[in-house]
C-alpha positions, 0 to 999 in steps of 0.5 A: 248225150246230156240233152237226150237224157234230159228229154228222156227224163222229162218224158218219163216224168210227163208220162207218170204225171199223165197217168196219175192225173188220169186216174185222179180225174177218174176217181174224183169225178166218180166220187163227185157224181156219187156225192152230188146224188147222195147230197140231193137225196139226203136234203143236204145239197144246199150245204154241199161244196160244189166249187172245190171238187169242180175246180179240182176236176178242171185242174186235173183235166187240164193237167192230163191234157197238157202232160199227155201232149207234152209226153208225146212231143218230148218222148218222140223228140227223145225217140228220134234223137236216140234212134239217130244215135243208135243208127250212127253207132251201129252203122259206123261200126259196121262200115269200119269193118267192111264195105258198104256194098257188102252190107246186103239189103237183108242185113241193112234191114235187120240193123235198121229194124233192131235200131228202131225197135230198141229206140221205140222200146222206151215209148211203147214198153217202158213208158206204159209200164212205168205209168201203170206202176205209178197208178197201181201204187197210187191207187193202192195207197188211196184205197188203203186210206179211204176204203181199206175194206176193198183193198184185198179185192184190188190186190187180188185183181192186180196179182191175178192179171200180173200172172196173165202178163207173165203168161203173155210174155212167155207165149209172145216171146216163143211165138215172136222167135218163131215169127222172126225165123219164119219171116227171115226164111220167107223173105230169103225165099221171096228175094231169091224167087223175085230178084234172081228171076230178072237175071236167071230166067226161071220156069213157073214151077220153082222149088223156091216158090213152093218153099216160099208159099209154105214158109209165108203161110207159117209166118202168117200163122204166127201173126194170127197166134199173136192176135189170139194171145192179145184177144185172150188177155183183153177178154180176161181183163174185162171178165176179171174186172166185171167179176171183181165189181160183182164181188165188191158189191156183193161181199163188200163191207156194209159200212160203205153202202150208201157212201160216195167212197164206194165209187172209188174202187168201182171206178178203178175196176171199171177203168182197169181193162183200159189202163192196165191193158197198156201193159198187156199191149206192150208185151208184143212190142217188147218181145219184137224189140228183143227179137229185132235186137237179137237179129241185129246182133246176129247180123253184126256178128255174121256179116263176115260170113257172106259169100266171097268168091275170088280168083282162087275159087276158095268159097267160104260160106256161112251156112244156115240152121246152125250147120257147120261152115263149108269151105270149097277149095280148088280144085273143084269137083262136082259129084252127081249121084242119081241126080235128076230134075223134077217137075211136079205140076198140077196135072203131071209129074215129070222126071229127067234122066238120072245122072251119075258121075264126077266132073272135075275142074279143067274139063268141058262137058257136052250135054247133048240131046234133042229138043225137049230132052231136058238139057236146060232143066238139068242145068237149072236143077244143078244151079238150084233154080228148079226142083231136083232129086238125088244128090249133088255135091262139090268136093263131096260137100253136099249143097242141100244146106246152102242158101240159093245165093250161096249156091249161085256163088259156086255154080253160075248158070247162063240161060239161053236168053239172058235177061237184059235190064233197062239200063246201059250195056255197061251196067248190064254186064258189071252187075256181075262184077265182084264187090271190092273192099271199100277204100278211103284213100283216093289213090287206092280208089283210082287204082280200084277203078282202073282194075274194074275197067280192065276186068270189064275190057277183058270180059268184053274181049272174052265174049267177043263183044267189039263195042267201043267205050262210048257204045257200052253207055248206050241204053238197052232193054225195053226202054232202049236199043234192043239187042240181037239174040247173039248179043244177048248170049254174049252179054251172058257170057261176059257176066259169067266172066266177071262172076268168076264162079268155079262152075259154069253152066252154059245153056245153048251158048253157040245157038244163033252165032255166026261161025267166027263168033262160035270159033272165038267163044270156043277158043276162049272157053278152052282157055278158061276151063283150066281152073274151072268146070264148064258144062255146056248144053247144046245141040251142036259142038264146034269142030275146033275141039272135042269135049272131055265128056259127052252126056247124051240125054237121048240114050 
């Protein structure tokens, strides 16, 4: 920690030195050129001392280069040291409270972005503004000493642009907040749209896709607004600098006309947009650092509000947009009121059959109808995978405010042909296995692995998969052994068993299976329905049992 403070202090000193030598080089060079010209015109060139100013200019130039490179080297070393410390502190605290598997990609990204922004703030925000303060103070002292008549113009110039910086801060701060909100919303929709598609096949017309397009456009608009704010401030700097030079030359003291000292305020004003622009350009990184830090704090506070589905089916969900948390406790009941799937295509608009009713845990629902009647579409609409109209609620708690991943924690959809990843059979199934708390004790780790292995065995038995332990290590998918249609369906059922959601939506689970397999699956489903609701869309129904409720979409 001490070495970090030394590096940081050295970087600040070098940044101030670089700024002072830069402005000193500018002023001395400008004065020297004007003095040389005046000496030549006044026939006093032979008496003019060129050596001392030239030596000062070279010294300032070398000092500026050395301090500039030194600030970059020391500053970046301090940045990396600070970044490592912040990351270690944040992630150590998070991992002490929860499993590393519980830290989702979005949460990790927020934490890392916040750490980077906080560490980078010193280089992108603090150093430029400290340097500019040194330049303003030094320039004010020099002008007050050598050209006091120009000091009011200089002070007015700095004050006016100070007001611009305040305006920029307010504008960027408001825009950055909206930018981060839109970014999080767009990424949430995009993650769901892309990542969920590999496991739960979706149609090309998704509500999530439409929402993502709208939110991504809003997100890009905020980026465009940020560029407009920066362009306005840069233009104002240039215009105000030019106006100040004109006022100085027109209204300036006549006593300075013909004096090389007149070049001092002129050179300062000419360079004003460049060095003062460092402050205006630091506003956007400053607001982003503030927003990223706020997102990081929110992530650390709300990480415990992730979905948690256990064997009791009590689901605690932290809902977005400040709405109250929803607690779904057993027994689960599904309420549909004028609920129908909705297809809004470019050439046509279609609606499914309106469904009303209450369906309870312990029931098995048969959703039947001819080909094209909308059985699969209705299941996807219930799971929130496609657009829908009407009301859907669990325990009379509406699902409209839930994020897609939260909704899928409650309602598990098994498609007709589950997607098979290019991986082992085991990994294709255990990807749906619930995440357990991280344990450090070796004996507890071994116990946890035994429990997970037992759950996998139970899932295979439930789905009627008779693979041996060495067989589930086979590579399947595009790069491995292709699975038959029946095997793919049963992999989907095994995933549902491990996912352990209180509501199952099964799309054609019996199609393509032999009689023995159908009998086994139906028997297992009858046993599983005791503490969950199972809705099956199918052309056929096994003769071994009768559904509790039948919904015919052809009626």
